[in-house]
Steps between C-alpha positions, in 0.01 A plus 500: 500500500483506122809397311699764317460510118761318308759733359689441184848656417515720191605348167868569445659533157707180528185309602297653215763381258487153641121493464515656149743239379291221653173637343682525166641148526146360576292692262707697251366827641767763548397763752654847441769658719238750645248225597644458856224690682231337282634144585520593865144622505360205304694235710497634846168328586651166416778553751241594764297196418812280524627690812826558346717788625638622160526455124822304527318228700219517237760438229638204698139368537432521122833330436506209752176458697307187450185699417686738261311396197167635623669817631676559169161505336373754759810715445466502124131567532586803718769659273326452155276766341148388417300795333281432205149556361287380216590589144833647591702631202197481277672570161707183549179306592335632187796370294474163671132492412524618141814343388655239740171301553436488121864381432482245777181343360659488155830339622331249718390302203295188612598559865185641645645609834617841622709569811606843612727563801508806714831478679498712807128531503470671840128510618368361169358799309727426204394139472140572499557791258663263252214242545249780428683600176526136381124440576391818339700441185282212404789328343522201744141412591548126453871480610658394825609827639707551814634830646759420774632744753803452711666702775755462772257630770246259641318803653423659157403163351248451776334832389526400136326169554223686704451732207303778681619851429459862633434793281874589477561194288251631234649842433600409137199261425350581150115515540435214238656252748272593797275203411771258621468617851235474778461717820510325828505642854889449507562646161473406131570138392545325172266325270514119585588424131808723530600353840474159364784540255735676739734308727775608751818353634792590737850492359823667452580596144856369541363150595531346169353155622200665648439725193525186278177375659321760295572321179519703179327835480397719211563844653668630814427833668781604728448878557698712744651191659848467344591850584556379863753225391855502458653452149585133553172404650308701218682307235417166669143590524488603135649164404239322709229700319649406166494137583141509621358665199355321211666589157346824386394586859535852641677668797343828622717712724407826674556829311798572708676171425660352193740234390742767370866369525376162627614197302181332391345294232183712519410712196324836521141498404337820380147527607239761432591771759756294692794261495543147637746219476437181306643158500573392141314244306635147519671552158699780644599354834843385359614857481771598750404730792560858430475841669184688417552847354 
């Protein structure tokens, strides 16, 4: 006789609060009050896999089980949002291409290296987009260029490293960049020269020691990521970004995000068609931190 399917108790409000607090503690992500059914739907398969009777037992597993570290990664992977595509928010990318890259080349002086970090890179489209813009600019042909993508989800990083994409990822691709892609039976893949300067790593934005392994970077893209963080975690991440940036480096946020009312040493940078945040030059770094207008 076949065994009966494993049944899981529904997610109760108190258990949802415990899970939400744990997720926030571990990642900085603050799930909204109305996310209970979404969390239940996204995590129920984990309970079935572990043969746990309910979400309270799952919370205890995440807190105390010897294998909790691996399961925490699976839980965070399940509850995070990973939707992106090539050349998303094109006006900002144009400002990066026309203004930021030119300024970064000028401010680098004799340092002929360029490092751009995509924080929360999801399946990698943003990383490859930035690499394409850098290559097509012609400004850094003889430089050491690195575009680095990080994410808290190993699943999306696996897709990013594979670098093969279906047509939904190309819905905003300008025609002039078609030459950087080749068609394969699985989907479109990147020009090897673009892939060669793109690298990916798994870490939590709140893990300062892990982030420090990146070294200094010239620009950071963190778009539509901080909106999921609580205020304390958001401030911590912004401080980490500031520390990682070279003087005169840029922080690019999503259009729904800003550093408004956040104590920060960043200055507002007016670009053609967009705004960004800039770490002051070395001569200005003694200025006290201030709140941006």
